[in-house]
N, C-alpha and C positions, 0 to 999 in steps of 0.2 A: 216746444221747439223740437223740430225734427232733426234727425242725423244729417239730412241734406243741408239744412240751414246752418248747422254748426260747421260742416265741412266747407260750405261756401263762404261763411264768415271768416274761417281760418285762412282760406285761400286769399281773399281780398285783403285781410289785415296783414298777413305775411307779405303780400305783394307791396302793400303800402309801406311797411317798415323797411323791406329790402330795397325798394326803389328809392325812397327818400334817404335811407341810410347810405346807399351806394353813391347817390348824387352828392350828398353832404360830405361824405368821405372823400370823394374825388375832388370836389371844390377845395376841401381842406388841404389835400395834398398839394394842389396847385398853389394855393395861398402860402403854404409852408415853404415852398421853394422860392417864393418871391419875397416874403416878409422875413424879418429876423426873429429868432426865438424870444428875445426880450420883449418884442411887441405882443407876442402870444402870451407871455407871462403876465403883462399888464391886463390883457383882455381876460385872462383866467380869473383874476381878482374881480373884475367887473361882472363876470358870469356868476360868481358866487353870490353876489348881492341880488342879481336878477333871479337866479334859481331859488334862492330862499324866499324872495318876494312872491314868486309864482306859486310856491307852496301855499302861501296864505290865500292866494286867489283861486288856485285850481286844486289844491291838495286834499280836500275832504268832502265838501258839501256837494260838489258835482258827482263824486263817487257815491254819495248817499242817494242821489236821484237815480243813479244806475242800479243801485242795490234794491231800491224800492220796487215791489212787485208791479204796481200799476201807478206810476207817477202821473199827475195831472199837469195841465199847462201852467196852472198857478205855481206849481212846485218849481218848474223851470224858470218862470219869471221872477219868483221870489229869490232864488239863488243867484240869478243874474244881477239883480239890483244890489243884493248883499255883496257880491263879488266886486261890482263896480265901485261901491262905496269903499271897500277895503283897498282897492287899487288907488283910489284918490288919496286916501290917508297915507298909504305907503309912499306915494310919490312926494307928497308934502314933507314927510318925515326924512326921506333920503335927500331931498333938495337942500334941507337945512343941515343935515349931517355930513354931506359930501365933503365940505372943506376939512372936516376932522379926519376923514379917511385919507385925504391928500397929505395931511401933516403926519399921520401915523405911518404911512408907507413911504413918505418922502418922495412922492412921485408927482412931478409937475404936470398939471393938466388933468389929474385924476378926477377932480371935482366936476369939471365940465363933461368928462366922459360919462360919469355916473348919471348926471342930470339928463343927458341926452338919451342914453340907453334905457333909462327908466320909463321912457315914453311907451315902451312895449307893454307895460303893465296894464294900460287901458285896453289895448288890443287883446291881451291875455284874458281879461275879464269877459269880453264878448266871446272869445274863442272857447273858453272852458265850458260854457253851456252848449255851444254848438257841437262840440266834441261829445259831451254827455248825451245829447239828443241822438246823434248819429250812432253812438255806441249802443245805447239802449234799444234802438230800432234795428241794430245790426246792419246799418247802412255803410259797410266798410268799403264798398266799391266807390261811393262818393268821396269818402275820406281819402282814398287813394288818389283820385284826380285832384282834389284840393291840395293835399300835401305835395304831390309831385309838381304841380304848377308853381306853388309858392317857393319851393326849393330851387327850381330852375331859375326863376326870375331873380330871386335874392342873390343866388350864387353868381350870376353874370354881373350884377351890380358890384359885388365885392371884388371880383377879378379885375374889372375895368378900373376901379378906384385904386386897387393895389398896384396895377401896372403904371398908373398915372402918378404914383408916389405918395398916396395919402396915408400910407402906413396903417395904424390901428383903426383909423376911421373907416377903412374898408370893412373891417370885422364888425364894427358898431352898426354901420348902415345895413349890412347883411341881415343882422338880427331884426332891425326895425322893419325893413322891407318884407322879410319873411312873415312876420306876424300881421302886418298890415294887409298884405295880399291874401293871406290865409283867411282873414275875417271878411274881406270884400268878396272873395269867391264863395265863401261859405254862405253868405246871404243869398247867393243865387241858387245854391244846391240844397240848402237845409230848409225844410218846411217849418221853420220856427222863427218867429219874430217877437221881440219883447213888446208887451203891452203895458198898460199902467196898472197891472194887477200885482199887488204885493200882499202876502198873507203871513201875519205873525204866527198863526196857527201852523201853517205849512213849515215855516222856518223852525218852529219849536219841535215839530215831529221829526224833521230831518236832522235836528241838532245832535240828538243822542248818538246816532251812528256816525254822522259826519264829523262831530267834534272828536270822537275817538280816532277816526281815520286821519283827521287833520293833525291831531297831536302826534300820532305815530309817524306821519309823513314829515312833520316839522322836526321831530327828533332825528329821524333818518337823514333828512336833508341837511340839518345843522352839522351833524357828526360826519356826514359825507363831505361837506364843504370845509370843515374846520382844518383838515389837512392842508387844503389849498391856502387858507388864510395864514396858517402858521408857517408853511414853507415859503410863502410870499414875503413874510416878515423876517424870518430867520435866515433864509437863503436868498440868492439873487433871483431876479425875474427870469433869467435864462434857465436857472435850475428848475424853477417852477414849470416853465414851458416844457423842458425835457421830461419832467415827471408826468405831466398831463398828456404829453404826446405818447409816452410809453403806455399809458392807460387806454389811449384812444383806440388802438387797433383791436384788442380783445373786447373792449366796450362796444365798439361798432358791431361786432359779430353778435354779441350777447343781445344788444338792444334790437337788432334786426329780427331775431328769431324769438327770443324769450318774451319781449314786451308785446309782440303780436299775440302770442298764445295767451299771456296773462290777461290782456284786454278782453279777449273773447271769453275766457274761462270765468271771469268775475260774473258775467251775465249768466253763463251756464250754471255755475254754483248757486247763484241767487235764485234761479228758477227751480232748483232742487234742494233748497236750503232746509227742507223738513225731512229729507231722505238722506241720512248720513252714510248709509251703505252705498248709495249711488254716487255720492260725492267722493267717497274713498276710492271707488273704482276709477273714476275720472282722474283723480289725483295720481294714482299709481300709473295709469296709462300715460298721463302727461309727463311724469318723471322719466318713464322709460324712453319716450320719444325724445325728450330734451337731452337726456344723457347720451342717447345714441348719436345724435347729430352734433351736440356741442363738445363732448369730450374729445373726439378725434380732431376737431378743428382747433381747439385750444392747445392741445399737445403738439399739433402740427405747427401752429403759430409760434409756440415756444422754440421749436427746432429751427425755423427759418427766420427768426427775429433779426439776426445780424445782416444777412444779405438783403432782407426786405427793407430795413431802414435805409441802408445805403442806396439801394436802387430807387426807392420812392422819394426819399427826403434829402438825399446827399449826406456827405460826411458830417455836416454841421449838427446833425441830430443823433450822432452815434451814441451819445450818453443815454439815450432813451432805451437802448437794447435790453439792459438788465431789468429795467422797470417793466417793459413789455412782457418779459418772460415770467416775472413773478405774478403779474396781473392775469396772465393766461391761466395760471393755476387758481387764482382768486375767483375768477369768473366761471370756473368749472363748478364751483359749489353754489354760486349765487342763484342759478335757476331753480335748484331744489328748494332753497330757502324761500324764494319768491312764490313758488307753487304752493308750498305749505301755508304761507301767510295769506295768499289769495283765497285759498279754500276756507280758512278760518273767517276771513272777512265775508266771503260769500254766504256762509251759514249764519252770519250775524254776530260773530264773536270778535268784533273790532276791539273791544276792551282787552281781550286776551292778547291780541296782536300788539296792542299798545304796551302791555306789561312785558311781553317778550322783547320788544324794541328797547324799553328802558333798561332791562338787564343787559342786553347786548351792548348798548351804547355806553353803559357804565364801564363794562369791560374794555370796550374800544378806546375810551378816553384814557384809561390806565395804560394800555399798550402804546398808545400814541405818545404820551408824555415820557414813556420809557425809551422810545426809539427816536424821538424828534431830533435830538442832537447827534445821533449816530450816523446819519447819512441817508440819502434818498432810498437806497436799496433796503435798508433795515426798516424804514417807514413803510415801504411796500410789503415787506415780509410780515410786518405786524398786521397788515390788513388780511393776509392769508391766515394767520393764527386766529384772528377774530372770526372770520367766516367759518372756519372749521369748528371752533367752540360753539358758535351760534347754531350750527347744524345739530350738534349734540343736545343743546338746550331745547331746540324745536321738537325733538323727539317726544318730549313729555306731553304737550298738548295734542300732538298727533295721535298718540296712543290713547289718551283720555277721551277725546271727543270723536275721533274717527276710527278708533281701534286699529290704527296704522302703526304697527310695531317696528322697532329698529331692524329686526330680522327681515321683515318684508321690504323695508327700504333698501337694505343691503342686497337682497335678491333682485330688486328692481334695477340697481345701478351696476352691479358687478359684471353682467355680461358685456355691457358697453365699455366699462373700464378695462376689462381684460383685453378686448380686441384693440382698444385705443393704445394700451401699453405695449402690445406687440408691435403695432404700427410705429409707435414712437421709437422703439429699439431698432427697428429695421431702417428707418430713415436717418439714423445717425451714421450708418455705414458710408454713404457718399461723402460725408464731410472729411473723411480720411484721405480720399483719393482725388477729389475735385477741388481745384483752387479758384477757378472762374466762378464768380458769384451768380452770374446769369445761368450758367449750366447747372450749378449746384442747386439753386432754388427750384428750377424746372424739374430736375431729376427727383428731388425730394417730394415735390407735390405729386408727380406721376406715380412714383413708387409707393408713396403713402396711400393714395387713393386705391391703387390696385391691391395693396396689402389689406386694407380695411375691408374692401368688398369681398376679397377672397376668404378671409377668416370669418366674415359674417356668414358666408355660405357654408364653410366647413363646420362652424360651430352652431349652425342652424339658428341664427339669431332671429327671434320672433319679429322684431320691429323692421328688420331688413326685408323679410318676406311680405309683411303687411304693406310696407311702403311700395315694394315692387308690384304687388297685386293691385294696389290702389292706382298706381300710375298706369298699369296695363288696362285696367277697367276704364279709366278716364280716356285713354287713347282710343280704345274700342268704341266708347260712347261718341267721341268726336267723328270717328269713321262712319258710324251709323247715321249721324246727323248729316254728313256730307252726301251719303248715298240717297237719303230722303230728299235732299235739295236737288 
């Protein structure tokens, strides 16, 4: 894989993530202004069940196909049939268990909501292999158009239903339409179609890696969603909606950038899985880039949380502000953890990632049960503690397998953290003098951007100048192409 291929893949994957995330975020803002927080609270519980089910379908064996150096068509077909069988079993299971969920949460209609939304599981089985094929072939340009189209169509369906007064059904239909359209368009763009070829040998060969990734993902997924399940039971659906809405803003930014990079990097790591020195260099570069772009955005988001919520969502969502601020700090650490784990997966150490996840989740469950009755803010703060401790735990395998020491990690993140902290301090000044929230948020964003760029230049930040040069080279390349035409 050439440097050009990697850069091109990054570009299209980031475009896909940013475009779909921005569209999804925009539709979510519109829907949040129309629907009530309690409706989003019920929907959050539904998403927990769907997300956990999707892990069973998409969370391991398709990753094993991507990690495999030269997968055959029978590998894709085998995993497809396996995933489809799993989706069928899960649908049957939740169909009969749904009345129990309705009783447990004391929510009228929850059973019907679950049975309807679970239809996406079948589309998920198809789509998981389509995505694996496109990812392995680095066809991220096609993924961009597929995701973009699906998001637009499903979003308009949701808004129309919300305006017409269908409440939570607008959110349910949005999910179903998104997955259905995604699969249909993928059949047009993806040069893979299922045949009647199923290989037990192929399934067995992919099982060792895939099962470890699956176990890791199901542990991560379960513990990620257990907060939602407990908050939904102990607190009100409105409280749950405010908690999730606070997470949404920093999560949107993180997923837009970090997920794009990690998707491409798994392929890159896999192709260099026998060269640990090369993997280490890529990991360090990834962490430098991620910290340079994510740290200032998260600290900036922390600062503008209050006016941002009021402007975009209105006063009815004001309780989300403190949660948003805490999760801005949580998600500063997450990309570093994800990069480390993805590198270990890429070099075939999925069992090590599984062990790390088990240790982390054991600690996470302890913190959750300590904070669960203390209030939403303390539950969120517990997530911050867990992420910080997880980062310390991850340093062990990094040093053992990649010779990536804590000192090197510190040197990789401290330049961006320093500049981001200076920016954070500077943008607190306008809050003392400006009362109008529109003027305040505009001033903070402008001053923050200028401060960050200025100190990047003054402190001669490596990533700033690399990014600047890459942009300049790209623009010059475009100019040369236009002259040739």
